[in-house]
matplotlib code that plots the C-alpha trace (Angstrom):
import matplotlib.pyplot as plt

x = [18.6, 21.9, 22.5, 22.0, 19.9, 20.0, 18.1, 16.8, 15.7, 12.5, 11.9, 9.3, 5.7, 5.3, 2.0, 2.7, 0.1, 2.5, 5.4, 3.7, 4.4, 1.4, 2.3, 2.8, 5.4, 5.7, 9.2, 11.9, 14.6, 17.9, 19.5, 16.5, 15.0, 13.4, 11.3, 8.3, 8.2, 6.7, 7.5, 5.6, 7.3, 6.9, 8.8, 11.0, 13.9, 16.9, 19.4, 17.8, 18.3, 15.3, 14.7, 12.2, 11.2, 11.0, 9.1, 9.3, 6.0, 5.0, 3.2, 0.6, -0.1, 0.9, 2.7, 5.6, 9.1, 12.5, 13.2, 9.7, 9.0, 12.0, 10.7, 13.2, 12.5, 14.6, 15.5, 17.2, 18.4, 19.4, 22.9, 25.3, 25.3, 27.7, 26.6, 28.2, 27.9, 24.9, 23.8, 20.2, 18.3, 15.0, 13.3, 10.7, 8.1, 5.7, 2.3, 0.2, -3.3, -4.1]
y = [10.3, 9.9, 12.2, 10.3, 7.4, 3.9, 3.1, -0.5, -2.2, -4.2, -7.7, -8.0, -8.7, -6.4, -4.4, -0.6, -0.1, -1.9, 0.4, 3.8, 5.4, 6.4, 9.6, 13.0, 15.4, 19.0, 19.7, 21.0, 18.8, 20.6, 19.1, 19.4, 22.6, 23.9, 20.7, 21.8, 18.5, 17.1, 13.7, 10.5, 8.5, 5.2, 3.7, 0.8, -1.4, -2.5, -5.0, -4.3, -0.6, 1.8, 4.4, 5.7, 4.9, 8.2, 9.1, 12.6, 13.8, 16.8, 19.3, 20.2, 16.9, 14.4, 12.4, 10.2, 11.5, 10.1, 6.5, 5.3, 4.6, 2.3, 0.2, 1.4, 2.6, 5.1, 4.4, 6.6, 5.1, 6.3, 4.9, 3.8, 0.2, -2.0, -3.1, -5.3, -4.6, -6.6, -7.7, -8.8, -6.8, -7.3, -4.0, -4.3, -1.7, -0.8, 0.7, -1.8, -2.6, -6.3]
z = [17.1, 15.4, 12.4, 9.1, 8.0, 6.6, 3.4, 3.5, 0.2, 0.7, -0.5, -3.3, -2.5, 0.5, 0.4, 0.3, 3.1, 5.5, 4.8, 5.0, 8.4, 10.4, 12.2, 10.5, 11.9, 10.4, 9.5, 7.3, 5.9, 6.7, 3.6, 1.2, 2.6, -0.6, -1.2, 1.0, 3.0, 6.2, 7.5, 8.2, 11.0, 12.7, 15.7, 14.7, 15.8, 13.7, 15.2, 18.6, 18.4, 18.6, 16.0, 13.5, 9.9, 8.1, 4.9, 3.6, 2.0, 0.0, 2.3, -0.3, -2.0, 0.7, -2.1, -0.7, -1.6, -1.1, -2.1, -1.5, -5.2, -5.4, -2.5, 0.1, 3.6, 5.5, 9.1, 11.7, 15.0, 18.5, 18.2, 15.5, 14.4, 12.5, 9.0, 6.5, 2.7, 1.4, 4.8, 5.0, 7.6, 9.4, 10.5, 13.2, 12.5, 15.4, 15.6, 13.8, 15.1, 15.8]

ax = plt.figure().add_subplot(projection="3d")
ax.plot(x, y, z, "-o")
ax.set_aspect("equal")
plt.show()
């Protein structure tokens, strides 16, 4: 994965259950290392580039952290992409059961 992430603001009306990643990974955020966080992740694609949706969660309460409360999802990708200010993006989240 490339270092860094992209925060994507979601459109209104999206059910929170659709934006919660489904796989827990133990970890330590190298920037926010005192926050006692693990991560929920989900494979995704943005502009045809593979990556992961990442949601930091509190290790003890499992409460979502980061920008989740403001309806943003955090994405990290395998390679850098070009973005325009204000560009509308479509993130393809994987791992949903039919």
